[in-house]
Each structure stands twice: as structure tokens, then as C-alpha cells.
N, C-alpha and C positions, 0 to 999 in steps of 0.2 A: 172468083175462080173456084173457091170451095163449094159454092152452091151449084155451079155448073157441073163440077165433077160428081157431086152427090146425085144430081139428076141423071147424069149420064150412066153411072153405075146402077142406079135403081132401074133405069130403062133396060140395061143389058141383063140384069138379073131377072127382070120380069119377062123378057123375051126368051131367055135360056131355060128357065125352070120348067115350063110345061114340056118342052122337047126332051129335057134330061129325064124327067119323071117317066115319060113314055118310053124312052130308050133303056134306061138303067134302073128304073123303078125306085125302090126304097134306098138304094145306094146313093141317090142324089143328096140325101141328107147327110150321109157320111162324107161326101165330097165337100159340102159346105162346112161341115164340122172340121175337116182337115184344114180348109182355108182359114177358118177362124183361129185354130190353134197355131198355124204358121204366122198369121198376123200378130197374134198375142206374143209369140216368141220374139218376133222381130221388134215389136215395141219394147218388150222387156230389156232386150240387149242393146238396142240402137237409139232409142229416143231418150233424150236427156230429161232428168227429173226437174220439175219446175216448182215443186211445193216449197213454200216459204220464201220465194223470191219476188222482188218487186217488178213492176213493168219495165223500169229502167234497166234492171238486171237482165231481163229477157232480151231487150235490144242488144245488149253487149254480148250475151250468151250466144245468140243466133247470128251475130255479126251484122245487124242492120245499122248499128251505130257503134263506132269505136269509142274507147275510153276517153281519148283526147277531145273528140267532138262533144261528148257528153259533158266533160269538164268545162269546155268553152261555153256551151249553152247555159250551164248553171251560173257561171261567172257573169255572163251577159244579163241574165234575168235578175241576179242579185244587184248588179250595178244599176239597172233600170229601176228596180224597186227603191233603191236608196235615193235616186234622183227624184222620183215621184214623191216619196214621203219627205224628202229633204231633212232626214235625220238618220242617226245611227241605227243599224239593224242589230237587235239584240237577240241572243239565243235564249229561248224559254225552256226551262227544265220541266219534264212531265210531272214531277212531284209537286211543283208549284201550281200547275193547272189543276191537279187532283185536289190539292189542299184548298184552292179557291172554290172549286165546285162543292166541296164538303161544307165550307163556310156558308155558301149561298143557300144550301138546303137547310 
């Protein structure tokens, strides 16, 4: 969908620009500049910040997956991992991994 929209708008801009330059001349660039400022303002005020968030957070943020479904999926995957490995799943601390990497070096 994103690619189709990109191609469509590129086609429209390509068709409009020569006619606009013939009709209004240099003001065509002002018109496009105003469009860019309007779009930038819209993004600044209405698009949510995604910096520092995981992909799982993005699903929840934009409503594609609710928190309950995410929790069930994680529990199902952990349950399957425990059955496959047939042993307890232990949590590894990052400091332990860093310490082991330093020892190997």
C-alpha cells in the first residue's frame, strides 16, 4: 500500500509541476514549500514519537495487538520453549553475560 501511494503521488506531482510552472511560474516552488511546512506541522503535532520503543510496543501503541493478546502470545511461546527444552527456563542477567565475554577475551 505504501509503495502504491508513493508511486501515485510521484505521478501526480510529475504531471502537475510543468503545468503549474507555466501558469504561476516561480510561485510553484512557494506552493510546494507551503505544502512541506503544512505536512511537517501535522507530523509534529499528530504523529506519535516512536524513538526508544520496541516493535512490540509499536503494535500496542498503534492498536494492531492489544496488551492481553501480547501477554498470551508470550506465555504460549515460553510454555513451548519449556516443553521443547524439557528443563526450567532461567533468567540471565546482562552483567553475567558481559562478565563471561570479558573472561573469554
